[in-house]
Structures are given as C-alpha cells and as structure tokens.
N, C-alpha and C positions, 0 to 999 in steps of 0.2 A: 503493500499499499505505499501509495506517495502524496502528500498534500505540497500543491500546486503555490509556489512561491513568485515566477512570473510567467508571461504568455506573450509569446509574439508569433506574427505568422511567420511563413517562410518562403513566401511567393508563389508555390505549388498549391495548383487547384485541381479537383476533380468535380466533373460536372459542376462549377460554379461554387463547392463547398472547398474552403481552405486548409493547407496543411498548417497545423500548429506545432510551436516547439512549445515545450512544457518545462521548467527547471524545477524540479521536486526536492523536497525535503521527503527522503523515503525511509521506512521503517525496516530494519534489518532483523531476521529473527531473533536476534539475541537482545532485541529491545533498543538497540542503535539507532541512533538517524545518521543518515548520510546522504548526500546530494546528488542528483542524477537527474539524467533527461530522459525525455520521451518525445516522439514525434508522431502526430494521429491528423488524418484529415477528419474533420468536425463539420456536420451539418451547422448550415448558416443558422439554423434556427436554434441551436445550441449552444452557440459562441457566448452566449451574456451569462450561461452558466458557467464558464470556464475563468475562475477569479479565485484569486489566491486564499488560500486556506480551504478549498476545495479538495475532498479526499476522493483521489483515483486510483484503481485498482491496476497495479503492475508485476508484472515479474522482471526479473535482475538475474544476472550470472554472479556469483558469490565472488569470485575470482576476479572480477571487472565489472564493478559497479558503476562506470562511467555513464554507460547507457542501458536504458531497462527498454521494456516492452509494455504495451496495452496489454492488460490480462482481461478475455475475454469471457472468461468462464472462472470467476474469484469465488473462494471459498468464502461466504459471507460471515459465518461465525467465526473464522480465523481473524478477517477483515475488523471486524467490530471488537474482537479483543485486544488487536494491534491498536486500534484507535484509540481506545481505552487507554492502553498503558501511555502511548503518545501524549494525550492530552494530561494524565499525570503526572509526567516527567516536563511537561510544557508548563505546567500549572500546580506544581506540589501544594500549593495552599488552598485549592478548591477542592472537588469532590475526590474520593479515594477509588483506588481501583475498585475496590468490593461493590462500592455504592455505584460506581458506574456500569459495573458488570449487572449488578441488580436491577438496577432501573432497565436495563436492556431485556432482562430476563423476566420481571416482575410488572414491568411499570405498565404504564395503560395511557392511553392518547386521551388527553379532554382541551376542550376550551377552557381560557380562562382570561379575563379580564385585566390587563395589567395596570394596576392603580398607579405606580410610578417607578422611575426607570431614571436613575441619575449614576453619571461617571463620576468615579470617586478622583479620579486625575492622575491615579495611577496606571502604568502601561509594563504589560511584563510578555517577554517573546511576542511581540506585534499585536496584541491583544489588549483590550481595554478593561479594567475592572470596573463591573458598575453593582450597583445595589440594587435591587429589584423587588417588586412586591405585586402578586397577584393574588386574584380572587376567582375561584374556580366557578365556572358558567352554572347558574342555577341555585348559587348560593350568595348571591348579591344580598338579599334579604337579611342575612345572619351578619353581615358585615365583617366575616372571619378574612382574614389576608394570610396569604405565607410571603416569607420573604427571606432572601439569601443574596448574599455575595458571589457572585462568578465573574467570569472574564467572555468575553466578546470581541470577535472580528469587527473590524470596520465596515464589511461589508453588511451586517448584519445590524449597523444601528439604524439607518433609515427605516427598518420594519417593526422595532421595538419604542413605539411613541405609546406614552401613556394614554388611556382611554379606548385603546385598540383592543379587541379579542384577539389573541395569539392562539397558537398550539403549543403543548405541553405534554409533557411525558411526566408523569408523577408514580408513586408509590403507595395505593391504598394505605391508609393509616399513618402516613410519612411523606405528607405534600410538600412539607418545607424542604424535601431534597428535590425539586421539581427542577427540570431544564426545559429549554425552549427550544422547540422543534422547529427547522426553518425549512424552506424549500434547499435542498442539497448544495445547491449552488451558493448558498450563504452560510451553511453549518461548518462548525469548528468545533470550537471548545462547548458548543450550545448541545447539539448532540448528533 
C-alpha cells in the first residue's frame, strides 16, 4: 500500500486518459515506510480523487523498491491492517492500533451532525490536529455530543464544516472513538 505524496502527468495519453506518475510513501511488510513511484493511466473522471494522502494499492520488489506497480487485486484486510499501522506511526498520539482495528471490525457507519470543528494550530506529518464534536443523527434532541482530538489532511478541511451532516464510523457504546469517513480521495487519518 502506498500513500500519494505528489502526482504529475507524464504526457502520455490513452484514449484521452492521462498517465500519471505518483510519488508515494509506501508501507513495507515490516511496517517501515519508504519512497517509491508508480505510473498508471487514470480515467479523466477519477483524476480529482488522486490527491496527496490517498491510499492506493501497490506491489513492489523488496530488492528494488524504487518503482512499484499498481495492485489490481489487493488483499483488503492486509491493506487495512497496514494503513492502521501507518496512521499509528504517523500520529502516535491519536487512536491506537487496537482502536483502529476495532473500528474496522466492529464499527458501524452513521450520520452525524458536526457540531464543532476547530484546528488547534498543531501540524504533524503534514496533517492538522483538530478538535471535533459530533451528535449522532436521530439523537439531536438528547443534546448528547461526542468530542475528540484527531488529525485531518488538508484535503478533508473543505468537507468538515460545522452544521453539516457527515459520515462517521463508531463502535456502539463507545461513540467517543469516532472517525470521519469521507470519500477515499480525501481519507487519510480519517478512516
């Protein structure tokens, strides 16, 4: 699995679809991070989603990590586990590996009203620390909110506007461990 650091067009087109060169932070099997690159023809309709922070499936040669290839048949559970480990390394003060895996295995998707969202001014590994408070849909009358501090990539900021309904993943009974679930093109430390 790799996380996009930068993207640029190579100048090659196939049926009007451009080839992109992705510079990636890739996750090795041992949990270390290394830099590599991948080239791929991307449909014009998918170009907007190819943003820094997005996870993409890759395969690489352990003896030559300079170039990787797109993985068309990724192992989803392995990818989720590696992404959880990567995010724990990237933001050690955020959710633990066990909490992230529990959210993946036992979490449920819900709509929530974003009551407040404030950047703290701290930046870590290219993401912004933020304080967020949500209220689960259908529970607005109770006035019960869940708050937590988390890290978000720059690409997610335009979606996290107080007063908006957002998708979250929560563990029933432990809703204070929520994560935002955005389009995969903006997800990073979110879900």
